[in-house]
C-alpha positions, 0 to 999 in steps of 0.5 A: 422494533425487532425488525428495525433492529435486524435491519440496522444490525444487517447494515452495520455488518455489511458496512464492516465486512470486506473480502480479504484477497491476501493479508500479510501480518508477518507473524513468522520468526525473525529473519524470515525472508520474503519467500517465507513471509506468506499471506493468510492464503499462503502467498509469498511476497516474492523472492528473498532479498537477503540483507534488505527485507525480512521479518523482524518483531512481527513486522516486515523490516526494510533495511540497507546493506549500502556499501557504496560509501555515498556514491549511488553509482557504485551499487545496485542494491535494490529489491523489486519483487512480484507475486501472483495474488490468490485471486485477481478481480476484474470488476468492482474495486480493489484496495491495497493498504498497509501501515508504516509503523516506524521509519528512521532515516537519521543516518541517511539524513546526515549524507543527504541519502534517499530511499523508497518503499512501496506496493503496486498492482501491475498489468504486465501487458506493455503500455505506451511507456512499458508496464502499467503500474498502479500504487503508492510508495514512501520516499525519503528524499534526503531531508523529508518524506514524500508520499508518491503515487503512480497512475495512468498520468505518470509515475512517482508523483508527489501526493503529500509531504512529511517533515523530518527524518523519522515517521511513525504510524502512517497508514496508507491505502489506495483503491482501484475502481475497475468500473471506471477505468480510464476516468478521473477517480478510478484511482484514489490514494489516502493516508492517516498519520498517527491519531489524525483523520484520514486524508484524501491524498490523490484522486487519480486515473487508473489505466484504461483496460487495466488487468490485475496480474501481479502484486509488486513490492519495491525497495530502492536502496542504491539505484535510481538516485537513491542512497539508503545508508546502513542502519536506517530502517522502515517497518511495515505491518498489516499489508492487505489486498482486499475488496473494500467494504460497502460505502457508508452511502449503502449503510445510510440507505439501509438505515433509512429503510429501517426508519421508514418501516418504523414510521409505518408501524 
């Protein structure tokens, strides 16, 4: 029994442990910009975006300084920031996850405005259509929310939709499997809304030969057809890049080994 307990304890520990590459918890003072909002390993998210993104209340708050009076052609107030992670795996799996604690686009709803925020992994080697990005973003499309993804099959494709101009407690994560690049399933995206169960939003394809070179933060305010009205905000917490934990299959295998030993005893 003692041996069985040790095996089961080891299996649980293996299943619950993951290797964090970089994690941003935004415990910095209010007003800290992206360059000061560093990860547990001291990695900044990127260059500052004054008036658009900063730490507020231990979260990263994305907002708008929209001054175009409803005409997206008048401004290009958006934020595209990149950084180099503390390590860049080339094998196994990598997971990117974050929580949208709240997003309120009530003001944008009033004028059919739109906005986008997301996080991506980037291979800067030019591909067929430019840089190879993999990732997900939340879009407010003027009336509702779309969870979108970018993989080898295309950019900004819809994976799920949520009605209304406000949303809270939306967990998003995606996994890239370097062991099966170029095949269906090498990119997977998930979401959990509130107290609901996690949903598989997309089974996609990571670019063949993808190399992890940059971590990219995207906030679109008044470009690409967006029109994010001042006063609306989107808050992010627990932004993490990690090597995901072992699968439950491994846990079951270890548990089965423990039961086999018990039967033999």
